[in-house]
N, C-alpha and C positions, 0 to 999 in steps of 0.2 A: 203447953204454954211455957213451962219452965225451960225447955230446950230452946224455944224461940228467944226468950229473954237472955239466956246465957250466951247464945251465939251472937245476939245483937250487941251486947256489951263487949264481947271479944272483938267483933268487927270494928266497932268504934275505937277500941283501945289500940288496935294494930293498924288503924287507918286503912283497913282493907277496902279496896275500891276498884273501879274500872278505869283504865287509862284512856277511856274513850275521848275525853274532852281536853286532855292535858295540852294539846298542841295548838289548838285553834283560838285560844282566848288571848286577848290583848287587854291591858289595863287592869282595873281592880277586880272585875268579876271573871267568871269562867265563860269562855265563848261557847256559842252554839255549834252543834254539828247537825247538818241537814242530811237526811238519809232518804232513800227511795225504796225502802224495804217493802212498802205496800203499794208499789208501782206509781207513787206520786211523792213529790218533795214534801217532807215534814221534819220539824224539829224532833230529834230523837227522844226528848223528854215527853213529847205528846203522843208517841206511838205506844198503844196499849198492848205491847208484847215484850218479852224479855229479849232485848237486843243490845249489843255493844258495837261500837264503831270507833275507828281511829282514822285520822286524816293524814295528809301527806307529810306534814312536819314530823309527826310522831314516827311514821314509817321510815322516813329518811334518817332520823336521829338514831334509830335502832337497827338500820340496815335490813329492814324487812322487805323482801321482794318476791316471796313465794309462801304458800300456805304452811309449810313445815315450820315456819318461824312465828306462827300466830298463836301458839298454845298458851301464852300467858295473858292474852288480851281479855278473855271473858271467863267468868266462873263456870265450872263444870264443863269446860272444853279442854280436851286433851288431844294433842296432835302428835303422832309419831310417824317416823318412816317405817314402812313395813320391814320385817326382818330380811336382811341381806339385800336391801334395795335403797337407792338414793332418790328414785323417781316415783315410787309408789307410796301414796299416803294411807294412813290409818287414823281416821278422824272419829273420836268418841265425843258425843255430847249427851250429857245427862244419863250416862251409863249405856247408851246404845252405840254399837260399833259393828262393822263388818271386818272380821279377822282375815278371812281368806281373800287374797288379791286376784284370784283367777278371773279371767275376762268374762266368764259366764255368771259371776256373782255381781250383785247390786250393792252399792254403798248405802249406808244408813243416813248419810248427810248429803244434801244437794250442794254442788259446787257450781258457781256461775261466774263467767267472765263477761262483763258488760251485758248481762242478761242472757248469755248463751250458756246452755247446759253442758257441763263437762261430765260425761256420764259414768266414767270408769275410774277406778283407783290407779290402774296402770297408767303411767305417764302424767298423773295429775299434779306432781310436783314439778313445776316449770317456772322459769324466771319471768317477771314482768318488771321492766326497768322504771316505769313512770306511773305509779299508782296514785290516784287521787284520794281514795279511802277504801277501807275494808269494813264490811258489815257482817256481823255474826249473829244469826237469829237462833235462839234456843227454843226447843219444843217443836211439835209438829207444825209444818208449814204447808200442809197439803193443798189448801185452797189456791194460793197464789203461786206455789212452786211445784206442787204435784208429787208424783211417785218418787219414792226414795228420798224425800225430805222428812222422813219419819222422825228423826231426832233434831233436825234443824237445817239451816242453810248457811252457806258462806258466799257472800257477794264480793267479788273483786271488781272495783270500778276504776278504770284508767282515766287519766287526764285527757281531755279532748283537745284538738287543735284550737289555739286561741286566735289565729289569724294575725298575730303580731310576731315580729322577728325576735328570737331569743332562744335560749337553751342552756345547757349545763353539761359539764364533763367532770368526772371524778375518777381518781385512781386510788386503789386500796392495796396495801401490801401487809401480810401478816405471817404468823408462824407457819411452818411447813411450806415455805415459799408460796403462800396463798396470794395470788394476784387477781384483782378484779378491775376491769375497766368498764365504765358505764357512761353513756352519753344520751342526750336528748336535744333535738333540733326542731324548733318551731319556726316554720317559714312564714313570711308575710303573705297576707291574703292576696290571691290572684283572681280577680273577678269574683265569682261565687265560691271559689274553692279555697280551703285552708288545709294545710298538710303538716303533719308532725311525724318525725322519725325518732325512734328510740331503740336502744339495744344495750346489751352488755355481754362481756366475755369473762369467764372465770376459769382459772387453772390453779390446781393445788397438788402438791406431792401427796403421796399416800401417808396414812397415819401409822401403818404397820410396816416395819422393815422385814423383807423376806430374805432369810439367810440362805446362802448357797451351799450349805452342808448337805442338803438333800436335793432331790429333783425339784426344781423351782421354775416358775414362770414369772419373769420380770423381777424387779428389785423391791417393789412396794405394792401394797394394796390399800383400798379405801381412799382412792384419789378422786379429784374433781377435774373435769375438762368439759365445759359446757358453754354454749353461747345461745343468745336469743336476740331477735329483733322484731319490731312492730312498725307497721306503716298504717297511719290513720289519715283518712281524707274526709273532710266535711264539706258538703255542697249545700249552700243555701239556695234552693231551687226557686223559692219565692219568699214573700214576707212571712208565710206561715208553714212552709214545707221545707224540711231539712233531711238530707240523706247523709248517713255516717257509714263509711266503709272501713273495715279493719282487716288487715292481714297480719297474723302473728306466726312466728316460726321459732322453734326451739330444737336444738340438737345437742346431745350429750354422748360422749364416748369415754367411759371412765371405768375404774375398778370398783366393784361393789364393796360394801363394808365387810370386814373380815368376819367369817363365821367361826368364832372361837369355841373350841371344844372344851366345855366345862367339866364334863364327866361322861363315862359310859357305865352301864350297869355291871356291878361286880358283887352280886348277891347269891351266887351259887345256883341260880335258876338256869335250867337248860336253855332258856331263851337268851341268856346273856352271852351272845356269841363272841364278844370281844373280851371276855374274862378268861384268862388262862386256866382258872380253876373250874371252868364250866365245860361240859362235854360238847357244847356247841362251838367252842373256840376254833378248832381246825375246820374252817369252812372252805369247801371247794379245793382242798389240798394246799391252801395258802394260809399264812398267819398274818394277822393284822392287830398287833398289840397297841391299840389306840390308847389304852390307859397310861402308856408311857409319855404321851404328849398332852394329856388332859390337864387343865389348870383352871381352878375356879376364880382366880384373880386375873385382872386385866393384864394383858401382855403387850409389849411394844415390838417384839420380834416374833416371827413365826416362819413356818415353811409349809408350802402347799405344792401339790403336784399337777393341778389342773389349770387351764387357762381361764381364770375367772374374769368376767367382763360384764359390763352393763351398757347397753346402747339404747338411746331413745331419740326418735325424731317425730315431732308432732307439728302440725300446722293447722291453721283455721282461717276460713273466710267468713266474714259476718257483714251483713248489710241491714242497717236499721233505718227505716223511713218513718218520720214523725210529721204528722199534720196537725197543727194547732188550729182548731176550728172555733175558737172562742170558748164556749162552755164545754166543748168536747174535744178530746185529743185522741187521735187514732195513731197507732204505732204498729209497724210490721217489723219482725226480727227474723231474718232468713240466715241460716248458718250451715256450714259444712266443716266437719273436723276429721282429720286423718292422723293415724298413729301407726308408726312402725316401731316395735319395741322388742328387745331381745336381751337375755342375760345367760350367763354360764356360771354355775356356782360349785365350788368345792365344798360340799356339805358334810365333810368330816373334819375340816380344819386341821389337816395333817398332811405330811408328805407321802402318805400311803394312798394308793388308788382304790379307796373304799366307795365313795359316792360322788358322782359328778352329774349334775342335771342342767338342762337348758330349757328355756321358754322362749319361743319365737312367735310373736304376736303381730297380727295385722288387723287393724280396726278402722272403720270409718262410720260416720253418722251424719245424717241430715235432719235438720229441725226447722220448723216454721211456726211462728207464734204471731197471733193477731191480738191486739189489746185495744180496748175502748175505755177511756177514763173520762169522767166528767162530774158535773154537779148539777143539782136541781133543787126544787122546793125552796127557792129563796136562799140558797146557800146551806140549807140544813142537810142536804143529801149529797154524799159523795159515792161514786160507784166505780167498779172495775168489772168489765166483762172481757172474756178472752176465750180463745181456742188455740190448741197446741197439737202439732203433729210431729212425730219422732220416728225415725227409721234408722236402725243400726245393723251392722254386720261385723262379727268378731270371729277370728280364727286364731288358734294357738297350736303350735307344734311343740311337743314336750318330750324330746329324747332324754333317756336316763341310762347311765352306765354305772354298774356296781362291781366291786371286787375285781378290779383290773380288767373288766370286760367279760368276766364270767357270767354276768347277768346283764342283758341289754334289753331295754324297753323302748318302745315307741308309743307314746301316749298323746294322741291328737284329739282336739275337740273344737267345736265351733257352734255359734248360735246366731240366729236372726231375731230381731225384735221389732215389732211395729206397734206403735201406741198412738192413741188419739184421746184428747181430753177437751172438755169445755168447763169453764169455771166462771164464778161471779162472786163479788163481795159488795155489799151495800152497807154504808155507814150513815146512820140517821141520828140527828140530834133531836131527842125528845124535848129537851129544854136546853138552855144555854150551857148547862154544866153536865148534862147526862146524855151519853151517846150509846147507841146499840149498833153492833156490827154483826151482820149475818153473812156467812159465806159457805160455799160448797164447790166441790169439784167432782165431776164424773170422768172416770178413766176407763178406757177399754184397751186391752193390749193382747197381742198374740206373739208366741215364741215357738221356735222350733230348734232342733239340736242335731248335731252329727257327732259320731264317736268312732274312733279307730284305736284299737289297743292290740299291740303285738309284743310277745315275749320271746326273746332269744336266750337260750340257756346252754352253757358249755359245761358238760358234766366232767370235764377233764380230758377229753379226747382231742380237744382242739377243733371239734366240729360242732357248729351251732345247730340247735334243733328249734327252728322257728315255729311258734304257735300263735296264730291269729285268733285271739280270744273274742274280739268284736270288730266288726266292720259295718257300721250303721250309717249310711249316707242320709242326707236330708230327706224327709218324707217317710222314713221307716217308723220313727217314733211319732206318735200322734202329737199335734200341736198342743201347747198349753195356752189356755185362754183365761183372761181375768177381767172381771168387771168390778169397779169399786166406786162408791160415793163417799167422800170424806167431807163432813160438814164442820163448821166452826161458828161459835157464838161468843161474842165479847161484849161486856158491859163496862163502860168507862165513865168515871165520875170525877169531874174537876172540882175538888173541894174549895180551892181558891187558885189564883193564877200560878201558884208555886207548888201545889200539892195535887197530885193525880192518883187515883186508885183505879184498878181494873180487876175484873174477874173474867176468866176465859176458859172455854171448853173447846177442844179441837181433837179431831181424829187424824191419825196418820196411817199411811199405807206404804209398805215396802214390798216391791214386786216379788212374786214367786218366780220359779223357773227350774232349770235343769242343772244338776251338778255335773258339769262337763268332765270333771276328773274321775267320775265314778268308775270303780273297778269291781262293782258288784254285778256279776253276771251268773245266771243260772239257766237251766233248761227253759226253752220257750214255754209260755203259758198262753191259754186262749185269750187272756186279756191283752197281751202284748206279745206278738209273735217273735219279737227280737230277742226275748229272753234277758233283756237288760233291766233287771229288777228296779234299781234306783232311778234309772232314766225314765222308765215307764210310769213312775210315780213321782212326778216333779214336786219339789218342796213348795209348800203353800206360801202365800203372801203373809207377811207379818203385819199386824194391825195394833194400833195403840189408841186408847182413850186417855187424853191428857186434861187434867184440871189444874188451873193456875190462878193464884192470887198475887197481885203486885201493887207496889206503891212506888211512885217516882216523885222526888221532892227537889226543890231548889231553894236554899235557905241562906240566911245571913247576907242579904243583898247580892245574891248570886255568887258568893264565895264558897259555898258548900253545896254539893250535890250528893244526895244519899238515896239509893234505890234498893228495894227489897223485892224478891220474888220467892214464893213458895209453890211447889208443884207436887203433883202425884200423877204417875202414869201407870196405866194398866195395860200390859202387853199380852197379846194373844198370838199363839203360834210363833213364838220367838225363833228366829233362824239362828242356829248355832253350828259352827264349823268345828269338827273334831278331827285333828290330824292323826292319822293312824299309821302311816308308813307301811301299810300292808300291800304287798305286790307293787312296790314303787312308792314314790313320794306323792301321796294323794290324801284327800280328806273325805269324810262322809258328812252329809248335811242332815241335820235334825230339826224338825219343827217340834222339839221336845218340850218346850217350856212355856208356861204362863208365868208372868212376873209382875211384881209391884215395885216401882222405883219412885222414891220420893226424896225431896231435898229442899234446901234453903240456899238462896244466893243473895249476896250483898255486894253492892257497888257504891263507891263514893269518890268524890274528888274534892280536895280541899285546896284553896288558894289563899293562904294566910297573908301573903305578900304579893304585890303585883309581879314580882320576879320569881316567885316560887310556887310550884304546883306539886301536890302530893297525890298519888293515886294508887290503886291496887284492887284486889278482889278476894273474896272468900266464898267458898262453897262447901256445903255439907251434903253428902250423898248417902242414901240408905237404900240399897237394892236388895230385893228378896225374891227368890223363886216361890211362886204359889204352887206350882207343880212342875215336875221335870220327869217325863216318862222315858225310861230307858229299858228296853226289853220287856215292856209291859209292867214295869215296877216304877212307882213314884220315888225318885231318889233326890228330891228337891233339897233335903237337908244335907246332902253330901255332894253338892256341886258348887263350883266357884263361879263368881260373876266376873267376866273378863273386862279389863280396861275400865274399871269403875272404882277409882280411888275414893275413899270416904271423905278425904279433905284435900282441897286444892286452894292455894292462896297466892297472892302476889302483892307486892308493894313497890312503888317506884317514885322517883322525883325528877323534876326538871327545874333547874335553878340557874337563872341568869346572874352569875356571881358578880360580874363587873362589866361595864361597857363604856365606850368613848368613841371619839372620831376614828380611832384605829380599828374599831370593830367591837365585838362582845365575846365574853367567855361564858360558855354554858357548861354545866356539869349535869350528867344524867346517870341515874342508877336504877337498877331493877333487880328485885329478888323474887324468884318464883319457887313455890313449894308444891310438891306432889307427894301425898302419902303413899304407903305401900299399896300395890294392886296386883291382882292375878292377871295373867295374859291368855289363859285358855280355860274353857268350862270343864275342866277335868275334876275327878273326885277329890275331895279333901282328905278322905281316908280310903286306902286301897287294901285289897286282900293280901298282896305281896309287895315287897319293896321294889320289885322290878316293874310294876305297873305304872302307867302315867298318873302322876300325882300333881295336883294343882300347886302344891307348895314348892315343887321343884322349879316351876316357871313363874314364881312370884317375885316381882320386882320390889326391892326395898324402898323404892321411891327416891326422891332427890330434892336437893335445894340448889338452885343455880343462881349465881350472882354475876351480873354483867355491869360494867362501869364504862363510862365514856366522858372525855373532856373535849370540848370543841371551841375553837376560836373562829368565829364566822363574821360575815359582812366586812371583811378586810378590803378596803378600797384598792383596786388594781385597774387604773385607767377608768373606763366606764363600766367595769365589771366588779363583781364581789367574789373574793376568794374565801376558802374555808380550810382549816387544818384541824384534824381530829386524831386523838389517840384513844385506844380502847383495849379492854381485856374482857374475855368471855370465859365463863365457868371458872371464876376466880378461885374457888375452893377445891377445884379438881375433883368434882363428883365423878365417881367411877364405878357405880353399881350398874349392872345390866338394866337396860330399859325395855328390852324385848328378848324373846327366846324362840327356839324351835325345839320341840321334844319329840324325837322319833318313836319313843315308847318301846315296849318289849318286842314289837314287830321287827325292830332293827337294832337290837342290842342296847337300847336305852341311850343312844347318842343324844346329848343335850348340848345345844349351841346357844351362846349368848351374844348379844349385841349391845354395845355400850354408847353412852353419849360422847360427843366430841370432847377431847381433853381441853385443858386450859390453853388458850391462845391469846396472843397479843397482836396488835396491828396499828397501822397509821393510815390515814386517809387524807388526800389532798383534792380539793374540788374547786371549780370555777363556775359561776353563774353569770350569764351575759344576756 
């Protein structure tokens, strides 16, 4: 109780809150945000779950158009780009995260674009030019969102065609020749059809200059070159039947973030192959003194020897049919998504030909969802019934070259997944102020896998000795099959029209499957004739029991919103990825842990003046392993919790400083804070200094300040113009936010990835 009181006082003192409502309110009070998190339109303050949402005005004022920019919107939500990537997301909610971005892994957070499931982390960072709102749901969302929403869900909701002529265009230019052009065109309604076109293009020079003193490819790395567009067509087929078709397309061809070499092991251990004092230093008759280029501090110039690149092309078709039949609404969502993705990485961050890897992925998925929503019992009952079908195919080619070609690996894998689910949620008002919600989802899924692994080794003769370690086509490894029922129970009490309490229990389910990267092969056994030990024993699903108490309030005549959520989650068979770099860049997968994660979350919005809104958020997280079995031994006291900062907070303001017939001047400011956090579940204490230690890949955290000034609603004929200036990362935070630790299996190469440096920019826009 003392902790709760202390944190509550701190939250109020720092105005910690959620920016959810800051942009949509006019006049004296804070405006409402209507969300569809529970498959029907509701005021966010009436939804008995921990949910944060932001609308279009907030998104536009902060330049938010993809999920990697959403990390400050909600408490206990941390969003990173995966190491060495611009298009792979790493989303952590309440301490649950999937570290490994391999295509055979499942994320811990469900991502949805207009109700369509985006199933994989690869390619999940894409631009959307015209968002209406973003909803972030915290805690298991198994009933309505299904598998892999174990930690929560992110809903991206686009603006639909209005049927009225209009649009907007804006041009932004900033540091490093950062140029972005974005446009939206809403066409007038033509018969039953309304059409909207939107898109954007962005190009930026690299952040790291590549010096030509050594073998080098290009002149800069960590660049941006991407474009996207969306076509939306709405057809009003009758008074109560609407069809919405969407085609979205994104393409990027750019240089990945620089893999900066922070250090290599120099502890005298025979495994320290890059330490001149180690007997392992002269490897394959060549010398690779990586220690001469290692630097623990952020660099602005570097040299690499490999053609680093990142290419992503994704598109999707979606058709949503909605029939409003009075008390019942029927909806069908049919979708197809396709992804071609590839990268090439210089994974030693040096001009020496030590490590170059590539991933070439082809992925496509089909989904079909049917929903039935309605009400009954004189308005006391609301219900959602649904069925969901999902089918995906994923393939990755993973060639790897080490020591100037002395070791050459071909590591390929793929998987097919077919899943079916039925779900229901019933909300019943026992009294005018007391409501009970019962929900559940049954899921059945089937997975198979293929694996090819070949090693070429040049012992110095110039003649390669190929060794096919594994060639396992589809059908050799037995299918993995999973059945799961995830229930949820919520009790909500409206103490008065401005104060709501809720208690919630929900189970979450994160799918099991195969570690496609597995390099663990032994002699065949009767249980699995392939001899692929890890593949023959797929990792199990992760499950969670979540308990949550919450309070949502609207005070001071609507000028103050203050929300609190307290939760405790019990995880079973937690899926942990451990990067070993043994026989190539690969990870092992462990269902090693049982864990307890608990925390407090505070959100508030203050509107002391009609022209000023203050908002932010504060979260306290307390994760703990209850068990962590490694090699038959419980090592739970000596393992780190990845991407689970103990404290995250944000505070921001929107101030209309002055206005007149010439327009209005708005000032915006945001500060976000993330305390230190580990990035891998490695030991906290290791037997030798050369072993993988969690403290080596621990981020110190960061405080990011962004400021913006905007003069908007400038009359230009019949249109309105806007001019803005901004600065991001004002204080030049430069501690690494992510890492890759190769460990003793590859000389202790430690790579760091940094947040973007301080940048300035100006934006000019026109709305018509």
